Each structure stands twice: as structure tokens, then as C-alpha cells.
All heavy atoms as an XYZ file, in Angstrom:
715
protein
N       0.839     -1.188      0.000
C       0.000      0.000      0.000
C       0.884      1.252      0.000
O       1.884      1.312      0.699
C      -0.888      0.012      1.245
C      -1.841     -1.186      1.358
S      -3.115     -1.196      0.098
C      -4.158      0.114      0.677
N       0.471      2.229     -0.772
C       1.188      3.490     -0.836
C       0.665      4.425      0.248
O      -0.550      4.602      0.367
C       0.981      4.147     -2.214
O       1.415      3.238     -3.226
C       1.755      5.445     -2.324
N       1.567      5.005      1.050
C       1.100      5.962      2.064
C       0.359      7.138      1.431
O       0.727      7.610      0.361
C       2.397      6.434      2.723
C       3.374      5.336      2.463
C       3.003      4.787      1.118
N      -0.702      7.572      2.120
C      -1.546      8.653      1.604
C      -1.755      9.665      2.719
O      -1.876      9.300      3.882
C      -2.916      8.101      1.151
C      -3.863      9.228      0.763
C      -2.741      7.130     -0.004
N      -1.795     10.935      2.373
C      -2.166     11.975      3.332
C      -3.165     12.900      2.667
O      -3.031     13.241      1.498
C      -0.930     12.758      3.853
C      -0.171     13.427      2.726
C      -1.333     13.768      4.910
N      -4.221     13.254      3.412
C      -5.208     14.215      2.928
C      -5.297     15.346      3.944
O      -4.889     15.194      5.094
C      -6.587     13.560      2.745
O      -6.972     12.952      3.980
C      -6.566     12.499      1.648
N      -5.823     16.472      3.523
C      -5.883     17.628      4.415
C      -7.244     18.299      4.299
O      -7.821     18.372      3.213
C      -4.747     18.638      4.111
C      -4.868     19.215      2.714
C      -4.700     19.741      5.148
N      -7.770     18.744      5.444
C      -8.999     19.530      5.489
C      -8.795     20.697      6.448
O      -7.876     20.686      7.261
C     -10.218     18.692      5.951
C     -10.507     17.556      4.973
C     -10.014     18.164      7.348
N      -9.670     21.677      6.358
C      -9.616     22.816      7.277
C     -10.383     22.472      8.539
O     -11.391     21.783      8.506
C     -10.236     24.046      6.624
N      -9.881     22.956      9.670
C     -10.631     22.816     10.914
C     -11.864     23.699     10.828
O     -11.933     24.626     10.019
C      -9.770     23.232     12.111
O      -9.471     24.611     12.040
N     -12.846     23.401     11.658
C     -14.081     24.185     11.616
C     -13.882     25.565     12.229
O     -14.619     26.490     11.923
C     -15.220     23.460     12.359
O     -14.779     23.170     13.688
C     -15.592     22.182     11.652
N     -12.887     25.693     13.082
C     -12.629     26.983     13.714
C     -11.673     27.817     12.889
O     -11.105     27.354     11.911
N     -11.497     29.036     13.285
C     -10.542     29.921     12.644
C      -9.964     30.832     13.684
O     -10.533     30.989     14.760
N      -8.828     31.424     13.382
C      -8.196     32.307     14.347
C      -8.157     33.731     13.824
O      -7.293     34.066     13.021
C      -6.779     31.831     14.655
O      -6.138     32.763     15.498
N      -9.074     34.578     14.265
C      -9.013     35.976     13.853
C      -7.795     36.686     14.431
O      -7.341     37.690     13.902
C     -10.314     36.573     14.395
C     -10.729     35.665     15.487
C     -10.215     34.304     15.130
N      -7.236     36.131     15.502
C      -6.041     36.734     16.100
C      -4.871     36.661     15.118
O      -4.069     37.591     15.009
C      -5.677     36.001     17.415
C      -4.368     36.531     17.979
C      -6.797     36.162     18.424
N      -4.774     35.545     14.388
C      -3.651     35.373     13.469
C      -3.822     36.159     12.176
O      -2.847     36.579     11.577
C      -3.471     33.880     13.127
C      -3.069     32.973     14.288
C      -2.980     31.528     13.816
C      -1.735     33.399     14.866
N      -5.058     36.333     11.737
C      -5.279     36.938     10.428
C      -6.002     38.270     10.448
O      -6.197     38.869      9.409
C      -6.055     35.968      9.536
S      -5.040     34.650      8.907
N      -6.431     38.711     11.605
C      -7.153     39.972     11.651
C      -8.624     39.773     11.326
O      -9.085     38.656     11.134
N      -9.367     40.854     11.237
C     -10.819     40.761     11.098
C     -11.299     40.356      9.699
O     -12.437     39.970      9.523
C     -11.294     42.177     11.435
C     -10.129     43.044     11.090
C      -8.898     42.219     11.374
N     -10.430     40.432      8.690
C     -10.869     40.210      7.312
C     -10.897     38.725      6.951
O     -11.839     38.242      6.336
C      -9.968     40.977      6.320
C     -10.412     40.709      4.882
C     -10.007     42.467      6.627
N      -9.849     37.990      7.334
C      -9.746     36.576      6.971
C      -9.583     35.733      8.229
O      -8.922     36.144      9.174
C      -8.537     36.333      6.065
C      -8.563     37.124      4.807
N      -9.436     36.866      3.778
C      -7.822     38.191      4.416
C      -9.226     37.735      2.804
N      -8.266     38.550      3.169
N     -10.167     34.543      8.238
C      -9.923     33.607      9.323
C      -8.781     32.676      8.925
O      -8.427     32.578      7.754
C     -11.173     32.779      9.656
O     -11.562     32.058      8.489
C     -12.307     33.671     10.138
N      -8.226     32.002      9.912
C      -7.097     31.094      9.676
C      -7.416     29.722     10.251
O      -7.016     29.411     11.376
C      -5.831     31.629     10.325
S      -5.091     32.977      9.431
N      -8.117     28.872      9.517
C      -8.355     27.526     10.020
C      -7.069     26.723     10.093
O      -6.135     26.960      9.319
C      -9.317     26.913      9.006
C      -9.489     27.887      7.912
C      -8.745     29.123      8.231
N      -7.033     25.784     11.027
C      -5.881     24.906     11.133
C      -5.975     23.800     10.094
O      -7.068     23.323      9.783
C      -5.814     24.279     12.525
C      -4.563     23.446     12.749
C      -4.418     22.997     14.194
O      -5.392     23.138     14.964
O      -3.346     22.507     14.546
N      -4.839     23.390      9.542
C      -4.806     22.270      8.612
C      -4.844     20.973      9.416
O      -4.025     20.778     10.314
C      -3.530     22.297      7.770
C      -3.456     23.294      6.607
C      -3.480     24.734      7.083
C      -2.196     23.042      5.800
N      -5.805     20.108      9.116
C      -5.914     18.812      9.774
C      -5.537     17.735      8.763
O      -6.116     17.659      7.686
C      -7.338     18.573     10.271
C      -7.907     19.624     11.229
C      -9.337     19.264     11.603
C      -7.039     19.754     12.465
N      -4.569     16.907      9.110
C      -4.074     15.877      8.189
C      -4.577     14.500      8.602
O      -4.576     14.157      9.780
C      -2.553     15.885      8.163
N      -4.999     13.719      7.620
C      -5.366     12.326      7.840
C      -4.415     11.456      7.025
O      -4.242     11.679      5.829
C      -6.816     12.047      7.400
O      -7.690     12.872      8.171
C      -7.186     10.592      7.624
N      -3.784     10.495      7.684
C      -2.833      9.630      6.995
C      -3.375      8.214      6.907
O      -4.150      7.775      7.754
C      -1.479      9.605      7.724
O      -1.678      9.094      9.045
C      -0.866     10.994      7.813
N      -2.948      7.502      5.875
C      -3.300      6.090      5.703
C      -2.066      5.332      5.224
O      -1.299      5.844      4.401
C      -4.415      5.927      4.681
C      -5.748      6.479      5.138
C      -6.795      6.358      4.050
O      -6.759      7.079      3.068
N      -7.719      5.436      4.234
N      -1.905      4.119      5.751
C      -0.862      3.197      5.310
C       0.553      3.699      5.571
O       1.486      3.348      4.851
C      -1.034      2.854      3.821
C      -2.381      2.223      3.539
O      -2.827      1.392      4.359
O      -3.000      2.565      2.528
N       0.723      4.511      6.615
C       2.071      4.923      7.020
C       2.613      3.904      8.013
O       1.937      3.563      8.974
C       2.046      6.290      7.721
C       2.041      7.545      6.881
C       1.982      8.755      7.803
C       3.254      7.624      5.990
N       3.834      3.427      7.811
C       4.450      2.593      8.855
C       4.632      3.423     10.126
O       4.796      4.638     10.058
C       5.810      2.225      8.256
C       5.689      2.493      6.797
C       4.681      3.589      6.650
N       4.603      2.769     11.284
C       4.786      3.480     12.537
C       6.171      4.116     12.556
O       7.161      3.486     12.198
C       4.639      2.524     13.730
O       3.332      1.953     13.683
C       4.821      3.259     15.048
N       6.233      5.377     12.941
C       7.513      6.075     12.991
C       7.295      7.532     13.296
O       6.176      7.971     13.561
N       8.363      8.276     13.270
C       8.302      9.711     13.516
C       8.399     10.421     12.174
O       9.333     10.181     11.408
C       9.431     10.170     14.450
C       9.385     11.682     14.644
C       9.320      9.459     15.788
N       7.416     11.252     11.906
C       7.355     11.969     10.640
C       7.268     13.465     10.878
O       6.763     13.913     11.901
C       6.129     11.530      9.833
C       6.154     10.076      9.458
C       5.565      9.117     10.286
C       6.788      9.655      8.301
C       5.605      7.776      9.947
C       6.826      8.314      7.954
C       6.233      7.376      8.780
O       6.273      6.053      8.453
N       7.741     14.226      9.919
C       7.553     15.669      9.923
C       6.418     15.991      8.970
O       6.409     15.521      7.833
C       8.827     16.391      9.459
O       9.887     16.078     10.348
C       8.623     17.903      9.435
N       5.443     16.748      9.460
C       4.385     17.250      8.593
C       4.783     18.658      8.166
O       4.898     19.553      8.996
C       3.047     17.280      9.336
C       2.525     15.937      9.824
C       1.208     16.133     10.563
C       2.350     14.967      8.670
N       5.039     18.835      6.888
C       5.459     20.140      6.373
C       4.298     20.797      5.650
O       3.803     20.285      4.651
C       6.647     19.986      5.412
C       7.175     21.330      4.899
C       8.312     21.145      3.929
N       7.825     20.469      2.724
C       8.610     19.781      1.894
N       9.894     19.635      2.146
N       8.096     19.221      0.818
N       3.855     21.923      6.183
C       2.736     22.657      5.591
C       3.274     23.785      4.728
O       4.177     24.506      5.148
C       1.867     23.288      6.673
S       1.417     22.161      8.004
N       2.708     23.942      3.556
C       3.095     25.041      2.683
C       1.838     25.658      2.100
O       0.919     24.947      1.719
C       3.995     24.539      1.530
O       5.086     23.795      2.070
C       4.553     25.699      0.720
N       1.813     26.970      2.059
C       0.704     27.680      1.428
C       1.235     28.543      0.301
O       2.352     29.066      0.393
N       0.456     28.659     -0.752
C       0.882     29.473     -1.883
C      -0.027     30.672     -2.042
O      -1.184     30.539     -2.415
C       0.863     28.646     -3.167
C       1.993     27.676     -3.236
C       3.229     27.901     -3.749
C       2.003     26.338     -2.757
N       4.006     26.772     -3.625
C       3.281     25.803     -3.021
C       1.063     25.526     -2.124
C       3.641     24.498     -2.681
C       1.420     24.241     -1.780
C       2.688     23.738     -2.063
N       0.518     31.847     -1.755
C      -0.196     33.082     -2.041
C       0.416     33.733     -3.278
O      -0.161     34.637     -3.868
C      -0.135     34.032     -0.852
O       1.204     34.237     -0.469
N       1.600     33.256     -3.656
C       2.284     33.708     -4.869
C       2.878     32.475     -5.525
O       3.029     31.436     -4.873
C       3.423     34.706     -4.536
O       4.420     34.005     -3.796
C       2.914     35.889     -3.742
N       3.251     32.558     -6.797
C       3.856     31.391     -7.449
C       5.128     30.907     -6.749
O       5.453     29.723     -6.797
C       4.169     31.904     -8.858
C       3.185     33.000     -9.084
C       2.981     33.646     -7.727
N       5.822     31.802     -6.076
C       7.063     31.415     -5.395
C       6.802     30.581     -4.149
O       7.651     29.825     -3.710
C       7.871     32.654     -5.026
N       5.624     30.731     -3.559
C       5.278     29.940     -2.383
C       5.610     30.637     -1.081
O       6.525     31.453     -1.016
N       4.855     30.305     -0.043
C       5.048     30.882      1.275
C       4.965     29.771      2.313
O       3.902     29.187      2.513
C       3.949     31.927      1.586
O       3.962     32.927      0.568
C       4.175     32.564      2.941
N       6.095     29.397      2.962
C       6.014     28.341      3.972
C       5.230     28.784      5.197
O       5.331     29.932      5.621
C       7.481     28.076      4.338
C       8.293     29.126      3.684
C       7.428     29.903      2.750
N       4.430     27.856      5.744
C       3.601     28.182      6.901
C       4.159     27.641      8.207
O       3.874     28.182      9.260
C       2.185     27.615      6.702
C       1.407     28.181      5.530
C       0.082     27.465      5.377
C       1.183     29.665      5.740
N       4.927     26.561      8.156
C       5.469     26.012      9.389
C       5.643     24.518      9.321
O       5.280     23.887      8.335
N       6.225     23.945     10.346
C       6.467     22.513     10.414
C       6.157     21.980     11.807
O       6.220     22.718     12.790
C       7.922     22.185     10.080
C       8.307     22.454      8.645
C       9.717     22.008      8.325
O      10.367     21.387      9.182
O      10.159     22.287      7.215
N       5.815     20.709     11.850
C       5.568     20.039     13.125
C       6.005     18.594     12.998
O       5.758     17.955     11.986
C       4.078     20.085     13.484
C       3.678     19.326     14.747
C       4.105     20.096     15.988
C       2.187     19.090     14.768
N       6.694     18.071     14.000
C       7.079     16.664     13.999
C       6.170     15.916     14.963
O       5.986     16.341     16.100
C       8.543     16.488     14.447
O       9.378     17.230     13.552
C       8.959     15.034     14.414
N       5.589     14.819     14.504
C       4.680     14.053     15.329
C       4.788     12.579     14.979
O       5.318     12.230     13.928
C       3.225     14.547     15.150
O       2.387     13.905     16.085
C       2.732     14.292     13.737
N       4.337     11.701     15.850
C       4.348     10.267     15.591
C       2.994      9.842     15.057
O       1.960     10.154     15.645
C       4.644      9.480     16.896
O       5.896      9.909     17.404
C       4.697      7.985     16.614
N       3.002      9.159     13.924
C       1.775      8.696     13.298
C       1.831      7.185     13.153
O       2.874      6.628     12.830
C       1.606      9.330     11.915
C       1.554     10.855     11.872
C       1.571     11.348     10.435
C       0.312     11.364     12.577
N       0.690      6.523     13.353
C       0.636      5.070     13.227
C       0.183      4.637     11.847
O      -0.093      5.468     10.998
N       0.098      3.344     11.611
C      -0.302      2.856     10.288
C      -1.793      2.998     10.002
O      -2.213      2.966      8.862
C       0.092      1.373     10.327
C       0.089      1.027     11.782
C       0.479      2.282     12.519
N      -2.609      3.196     11.050
C      -4.044      3.365     10.840
C      -4.340      4.817     10.468
O      -3.520      5.690     10.724
C      -4.826      2.985     12.102
C      -4.676      3.954     13.270
C      -3.352      3.810     14.014
O      -2.648      2.810     13.802
O      -3.027      4.720     14.806
N      -5.507      5.061      9.832
C      -5.842      6.452      9.514
C      -5.827      7.308     10.787
O      -6.418      6.936     11.790
C      -7.259      6.361      8.932
C      -7.365      4.968      8.430
C      -6.534      4.126      9.361
N      -5.132      8.402     10.735
C      -4.953      9.251     11.908
C      -5.268     10.686     11.526
O      -4.648     11.228     10.617
C      -3.499      9.162     12.416
O      -3.165      7.809     12.656
C      -3.310      9.981     13.685
N      -6.222     11.283     12.208
C      -6.481     12.699     11.992
C      -5.695     13.468     13.040
O      -5.800     13.199     14.225
C      -7.974     13.038     12.119
O      -8.687     12.283     11.141
C      -8.215     14.517     11.875
N      -4.884     14.382     12.588
C      -4.026     15.096     13.514
C      -4.014     16.586     13.208
O      -4.030     16.982     12.040
C      -2.583     14.553     13.465
O      -1.779     15.256     14.405
C      -1.960     14.677     12.094
N      -3.997     17.384     14.247
C      -3.803     18.815     14.088
C      -2.337     19.032     13.728
O      -1.452     18.485     14.355
C      -4.151     19.538     15.388
N      -2.099     19.780     12.688
C      -0.724     19.961     12.213
C       0.007     21.088     12.927
O       1.221     21.174     12.869
C      -0.709     20.276     10.709
O      -1.421     21.496     10.497
C      -1.320     19.140      9.896
N      -0.748     21.979     13.556
C      -0.106     23.159     14.131
C       0.120     24.239     13.093
O       0.708     25.269     13.381
N      -0.347     24.007     11.867
C      -0.223     24.987     10.793
C      -1.574     25.655     10.573
O      -2.596     24.976     10.498
C       0.191     24.313      9.487
S       1.723     23.383      9.575
N      -1.553     26.962     10.466
C      -2.775     27.733     10.226
C      -2.607     28.499      8.931
O      -1.560     29.097      8.694
C      -3.033     28.717     11.371
C      -3.346     28.037     12.676
C      -2.332     27.541     13.491
C      -4.659     27.871     13.091
C      -2.613     26.901     14.690
C      -4.955     27.236     14.293
C      -3.926     26.756     15.076
O      -4.223     26.132     16.260
N      -3.623     28.462      8.071
C      -3.531     29.151      6.786
C      -4.705     30.099      6.618
O      -5.851     29.731      6.851
C      -3.521     28.136      5.646
N      -4.392     31.305      6.195
C      -5.443     32.287      5.940
C      -6.366     31.798      4.840
O      -5.923     31.158      3.876
C      -4.810     33.610      5.519
O      -5.798     34.484      5.010
N      -7.649     32.115      4.979
C      -8.599     31.779      3.928
C      -8.319     32.580      2.656
O      -8.882     32.294      1.608
C     -10.040     32.035      4.391
O     -10.131     33.368      4.913
C     -10.450     31.047      5.473
N      -7.418     33.562      2.735
C      -7.039     34.338      1.555
C      -5.990     33.603      0.718
O      -5.719     33.990     -0.418
C      -6.498     35.702      1.980
N      -5.389     32.550      1.276
C      -4.374     31.799      0.543
C      -5.078     30.818     -0.392
O      -5.925     30.039      0.049
C      -3.432     31.051      1.512
C      -2.607     32.068      2.300
C      -2.535     30.075      0.763
C      -1.749     31.448      3.369
N      -4.731     30.830     -1.694
C      -5.475     29.999     -2.645
C      -5.267     28.497     -2.474
O      -6.200     27.729     -2.645
C      -4.942     30.439     -4.015
C      -4.172     31.688     -3.786
C      -3.782     31.720     -2.352
N      -4.065     28.062     -2.141
C      -3.788     26.635     -2.065
C      -2.843     26.312     -0.920
O      -2.004     27.136     -0.536
C      -3.166     26.122     -3.366
C      -4.101     26.183     -4.554
C      -3.454     25.623     -5.799
O      -2.287     25.870     -6.065
N      -4.218     24.859     -6.570
N      -2.985     25.094     -0.372
C      -2.086     24.610      0.674
C      -1.631     23.199      0.317
O      -2.228     22.526     -0.527
C      -2.764     24.586      2.063
C      -3.144     25.988      2.504
C      -3.971     23.662      2.068
N      -0.561     22.755      0.979
C      -0.069     21.388      0.823
C       0.455     20.901      2.164
O       1.064     21.664      2.908
C       1.062     21.323     -0.198
C       1.663     19.928     -0.338
C       2.835     19.866     -1.305
O       3.307     20.919     -1.748
O       3.278     18.753     -1.603
N       0.192     19.637      2.477
C       0.832     18.991      3.618
C       1.658     17.829      3.076
O       1.138     16.959      2.378
C      -0.193     18.475      4.647
C       0.512     17.695      5.760
C      -0.982     19.630      5.247
N       2.952     17.859      3.386
C       3.852     16.788      2.976
C       4.295     16.021      4.214
O       4.496     16.607      5.273
C       5.069     17.360      2.259
N       4.432     14.707      4.080
C       4.904     13.851      5.166
C       6.324     13.421      4.825
O       6.570     12.824      3.773
C       4.007     12.614      5.333
C       4.518     11.732      6.469
C       2.563     13.025      5.587
N       7.257     13.756      5.718
C       8.669     13.413      5.520
C       9.095     12.427      6.594
O       8.694     12.547      7.751
C       9.544     14.664      5.604
C       9.116     15.847      4.728
C       9.962     17.074      5.046
C       9.233     15.495      3.266
N       9.936     11.459      6.223
C      10.414     10.502      7.219
C      11.550     11.103      8.033
O      11.909     12.276      7.847
C      10.791      9.165      6.575
C      12.032      9.244      5.687
O      12.760     10.262      5.726
O      12.275      8.264      4.949
N      12.135     10.305      8.939
C      13.154     10.848      9.844
C      14.449     11.221      9.131
O      15.322     11.847      9.718
C      13.428      9.877     11.005
C      13.904      8.518     10.531
O      13.964      8.278      9.305
O      14.193      7.672     11.393
N      14.580     10.857      7.859
C      15.751     11.257      7.074
C      15.420     12.396      6.117
O      16.231     12.783      5.291
C      16.298     10.052      6.309
C      16.833      8.964      7.235
C      17.374      7.769      6.474
O      17.157      7.682      5.239
O      18.007      6.917      7.112
N      14.194     12.905      6.214
C      13.799     14.025      5.371
C      13.313     13.624      3.984
O      13.138     14.469      3.116
N      13.077     12.323      3.776
C      12.604     11.840      2.483
C      11.082     11.964      2.413
O      10.380     11.612      3.366
C      13.031     10.369      2.265
C      12.473      9.822      0.958
C      14.548     10.252      2.294
N      10.584     12.457      1.288
C       9.151     12.617      1.094
C       8.468     11.252      1.046
O       8.822     10.400      0.248
C       8.878     13.386     -0.203
C       7.415     13.654     -0.532
C       6.812     14.636      0.477
C       7.294     14.200     -1.943
N       7.483     11.051      1.917
C       6.742      9.792      1.993
C       5.378      9.927      1.315
O       4.914      9.037      0.616
C       6.567      9.356      3.466
C       5.702      8.118      3.564
C       7.916      9.129      4.121
N       4.715     11.054      1.541
C       3.385     11.295      0.964
C       3.143     12.802      0.927
O       3.706     13.555      1.720
C       2.307     10.608      1.790
N       2.300     13.224      0.005
C       1.934     14.623     -0.069
C       0.491     14.752     -0.541
O       0.005     13.906     -1.297
C       2.868     15.409     -1.019
O       2.417     16.770     -1.075
C       2.888     14.815     -2.413
N      -0.163     15.795     -0.082
C      -1.521     16.064     -0.543
C      -1.507     16.659     -1.932
O      -2.526     16.675     -2.616
C      -2.220     17.058      0.393
O      -1.470     18.283      0.412
C      -2.360     16.505      1.795
N      -0.343     17.187     -2.345
C      -0.314     18.024     -3.528
C      -0.959     19.358     -3.183
O      -1.360     19.583     -2.047
N      -1.046     20.242     -4.136
C      -1.685     21.539     -3.874
C      -3.196     21.371     -3.831
O      -3.807     20.892     -4.778
C      -1.298     22.559     -4.925
C       0.178     22.913     -4.861
C       0.485     24.061     -5.781
N       1.912     24.366     -5.759
C       2.424     25.487     -6.223
N       1.657     26.419     -6.753
N       3.725     25.683     -6.162
N      -3.784     21.746     -2.692
C      -5.215     21.599     -2.479
C      -5.839     22.984     -2.360
O      -5.322     23.839     -1.644
C      -5.468     20.801     -1.169
C      -6.957     20.695     -0.886
C      -4.835     19.416     -1.263
N      -6.948     23.193     -3.066
C      -7.637     24.487     -2.966
C      -8.049     24.718     -1.518
O      -8.602     23.837     -0.866
C      -8.860     24.528     -3.881
C      -8.463     24.600     -5.352
O      -7.314     24.976     -5.644
O      -9.301     24.278     -6.194
N      -7.798     25.897     -1.015
C      -8.043     26.223      0.373
C      -9.213     27.167      0.446
O      -9.888     27.338      1.354
C      -6.792     26.862      0.969
C      -6.777     27.013      2.450
C      -6.681     28.180      3.152
C      -6.843     25.977      3.446
N      -6.670     27.938      4.506
C      -6.772     26.592      4.705
C      -6.965     24.594      3.386
C      -6.806     25.869      5.907
C      -6.991     23.884      4.561
C      -6.910     24.520      5.813
């Protein structure tokens, strides 16, 4: 089985992070078929073609589907986001690809 990661927005938003105009929902990642280990979830948002990194979080994920808060918050003004799963050597294991936000 190929490891898979999907991403959705949390139902809440943080007006503190984005001000009164845009909310900032947290990116929630669900993984499938990942071997047990320590992975880095790398969140990236694109507001320009060059890209804008949002942050990183290292967490332990099991082989069963796991919904996890990534610790990454993206403004609703950002057109697309991506969550990538990297192993302990920094090798890409799975990615959502660019997802409309």
C-alpha cells in the first residue's frame, strides 16, 4: 500500500492570526498506510507562485488512519495549501499536492 495523506480545514478559525478580514483555520491531516515512525508534517501555502512556507511540526503517526492537528494555520485568503509527510531522514513519503483552500 502506498502511504496517503489528505488535508482539510478545521471548523474553527483564528481571527487573532489573520485579523478581522480573513480567518485562519488549522490544517488537519489524515494519513493512511504509514508505517509506525516519527514523521515531519510540512505545511506550505501558496499566495504567490514562489510559495510561502507556513510552518512545520514533527509528530508520531501510526499505520491506521490518523487525523491530527498539524499546528499549521492558513489564511482563507491563501489559494492553495499542501501537507507533505517526511520521514526521519527528510525523504518525502506522501503529499496532498496543492489543495484548494
